[in-house]
N, C-alpha and C positions, 0 to 999 in steps of 0.2 A: 608381246606386241612387237610389230615392226615399227620402229621409231626413226624418224628423220630429224636431225638437228641441222637447221639452216643457219649457218653462222657459227663456225666452230671456234669460238673465242672463250673468254673466261667464264661467261655464264653458261653458254651452250655445252661446253665440255664438262663443267661440273655436274649439271643436272643429267646430261647424257651419260656421264660416268656412273652416276648412282643407278640409273636405269639399267646400264650394262651389268653392273655388279649384282643387280636383282634378277638377272637372267633374260632381260629383253634384248632383242636384236636391234642394234643402233647403228645407223649410218650417219657419218658426219660430213657436212658440206662446208668446206672452208678453203683457206689459202694453201698453196702448194706445199710449203714446208711442213705444216701440220698434217696435211693429207699424206705426204710421204712417210712421216714418222709413225702415224697411226697405222697405215697399211703394213709397215715393216715390223713394228714391235707392239702394236696395240696402243691404247690410250694409257698413259701413266697417270693414275689417280693418286694424288699425294695429299692425305688429310690425316687429322689426328686419329690414331687407332688403325689406320690402314694406309699402306703404300704398295702399289703393285700395278703391273701392266694388265690391261683388260683387252682381250681380242675384240677388234671392231673393224668395220669397213669405213672408208673415207673416199671422197671424190671432190673435185672442184666445181662441178656443175650439177644442179638439181635435175637436169634432164636425164641423168644416169640412174635416178631412183626408180625402184619399183614403187607402185602406189602404197604409201604407208598407212598404218592405223592411226598414228599420232605424229604430228609435226610440232617440234619446239622451234619457234621462229625467233631467232636471236640476233639478227643482223643489226647494224647501226641504223639509226632512224633515217638518215639520208639515203639509205639503200633499200628502204622498204618497198617502194614501187617496183624497182628493177628486179629485186629478188622475188617479189610476189608474182610478177608476170612469168618468170621462169619456173616457178613452182606450180602455177595454176593447173597445167595439164597433167600433173602427177597426182592430183587429188581425186579420191573417190568421193561419192556423195556422203559416205559415213566416216570419212577421215576427220579426226579431231585436230584442229589447229589452235595452238596456244601461243599467244604473243608475249614473249618474255623480254620486252624492250623498255628502255627508258622513255620518258615522255608520256603524254596523255592521249595522243590521237593515233598511235600506230595501228591499233586493232581496226579502227574504222578505215584507215588508209589501205591496209592490207585487204580487208574485206571488199573494198571498192574495186581493187584491181584483179582479185581472184574470183569474185562473185561467189565466195564460199564463206560460211559463218566462221567467225574468229572469236575465240574466248580471250578477253584481256586478262593479263596477270600483272602482279606487282612482285618484284624479286627483292629478297632481303638476304644477300649473300656477299661475303668478302672473298674474292678469289682472283687469281691471276694466272696467265699463261707463263710458266717459268721456263719454257723452252718449247721447241717443236713437239707437239703431241703430249705435253706435260702440263697438267692442270694442278695448281697448288691451292688448297682451301685454307683461308685464314679465319673464318668464323661465319656464323649464321647459316642460312640455307632455306628458310621458310618461304613459302609461296602463298599469296592470296590471289584467288582467281574469281572472275565474274560468274554470276549465277546464270545457268542455262540448263536445258534439259539433260545435257551430258555431264554437267559439272560434278555431280555427286559421285558417279562411277569413276570419273577421271581422278577426283580427289582421293578416292580409296586406292586406286592404282599407284598414284604418286606417293601417298603416305606409306604404302607397303614397301616401296623402294627406298624408304628412309628420307623422303622429301615431305616434311610436315606441311600440309596444305589445308588452308581454310577457304571457305566460300563467302564472298561479300556481296550482299544485295546492293550496297552502295559503292561499287567498285570505283566510281568516278572520284569519290572522296579519298579513297585509298590511293588512287593514282596521283591525285594532286598533292597528297601528303608526301609521297615519295618524290615527286617532282620538286617540291619545295625543299626537301632534304638535299637533293642534288644541287639545287640553286644555292643552298647555304654553304656547301663544302667543296664542290667539285672544282670550281674555278681557282680558289685559293690554293688548294692542294696541287693543282696542275701548274700554276704559274711559278710556285715555289719549288715544285718537285719534292713535296714533303708529305709525310703521313699525318693523319688526323691528330695524334697525340702531341707531337712537337709543334704542329701548326697552332694549336690552341694556347701554347705557351708564349706566343708572340703578342706583345701589347697591342691592343686595338682589334685583334682578329675577331674576338667574340662580338664586339660592337658592330663590325661589318656584317658578320653572319646574322645577327639579330635584325639588322636593317633589311637585309635581303629577304629574310623570312617574313617580316611584317609586310613588305611590299607585295610579295608573291601571294600571301594569304589574302590581302585586300583584293587583288585581282581575281583570285579563285572565288571569293564570296560574291564579287560583282558578276561572275559568270554563273551564279546560282548554285555553287557547290558549298555544302556545309562543311566548315572547318572547325576543329576543336579549339576551344579558347586557350588551352595550355599547349598549343602546338610548338611554340618556341622552346618551352621547357623540355618537351619530349625530344625534340631534335638535338638540343644541346647536350643530351646524355650520351649521344652516339660516340663521340671521340673517346670517352672513357671506356666504353665497351669494346671499341675496335681501334686502339691507339696506333697500331702498326699498319692499318689499312690506308693505301693511297687511292684516291678516287679513280674511277674509270677514265675520266678526262685526263688525269695525270698520266695514267698508263698509256693512253693514246699518244700524248705528246712525247713521252719518252721513247716510244717506238716509231715516231715520225708519221703516225696515222692521223687522218682528219678526225677531229673531235665531234661530239654531239652538242656542243655548246649552243648552237642555234636552236636546238630543240629542248634545251633546259632553260637557262636564264634568258635565252633568245625568245623562247615561247612566251615567257612572262612579259618581255619587252613588247612583242607584237600585240599581245592581248591588252596590255596597258595602253598602248597607242590607240587601239580600236575603241577602248572604253573611256579614254581621257583620264587615265590614272597615271601619275608620274611614278616611274620606277628607276630612279637614277642609280641606285646601288647595283641592281641587276644589270642595267645597261653597262655600267663601268666594268663589272665582272665579265660580261660577254666580250667586251672590247679587249680587255686584258688578255683573255685566252686567244682571241683572234690575232692580237699583236704577237703573242708568243709563237703561234703557228706560223705567222708570216716570217718572223725572225729565223725560225728553223729552216723554212723554205729557202730564204736568201743565203743562209749559211751553207746549205747543201749545194747551192749553185756555185758558191765561191770555192768549195772543196772540189 
């Protein structure tokens, strides 16, 4: 397949790398340092059992793409509309578009600006950009995608590339579960610059996490989304399984990039306000990250 990865970051490069390794032709759209490294040496895929450079193409603009068979749309939530508009003219009627983004409404927002069907997905992977064109995998890698007429064939293709893929009829529940997981861990990991394992060793951290989960689950149920009763217990198992993983929000702050906090805890805050549901813990976590972002901006100006 001809595959385009829009947003060559930790998620896009990992899944694009697996498709490359399986023999598909992958073009990465990303920032200049990654584009230059990939065009010069290929994508360096660094994972348990495999480490090597995979030949690939890369560019900074989607306008350079030939119409692809499959798009992995992996940009940050705040960039969905802008990136979607630049992609729209490169899509064929039979191009499959898969949104591998945080949050619960990116697929709808992308579909609105492209006029093209978008399959929502939920990503379960721990990965990071360890350098220009260098993707390092820490754990996980499963995908859950929404049901559509194309989903079964797409799931087979992804699974054959080593990407274990399930299809969910209730993708909204799966998306909210992932959102609530991000609400639980991302802000604390980001503000402290700390991985999940040592984060959980701090007294009171689990109480804050449990409160964020309960608030967000209450909002989800008020939105008509069915949530499992043991949700908190499920989420609190994650740090033990991925103790060395830092949240994507933490990685954004470390690199001086804008975070997605307004689409994570911030989404819960907005929905809570609309529904008259108090969510003070999620609001505090959102503000903490925005304060950290502002502090880095001011420090950069002083430097």
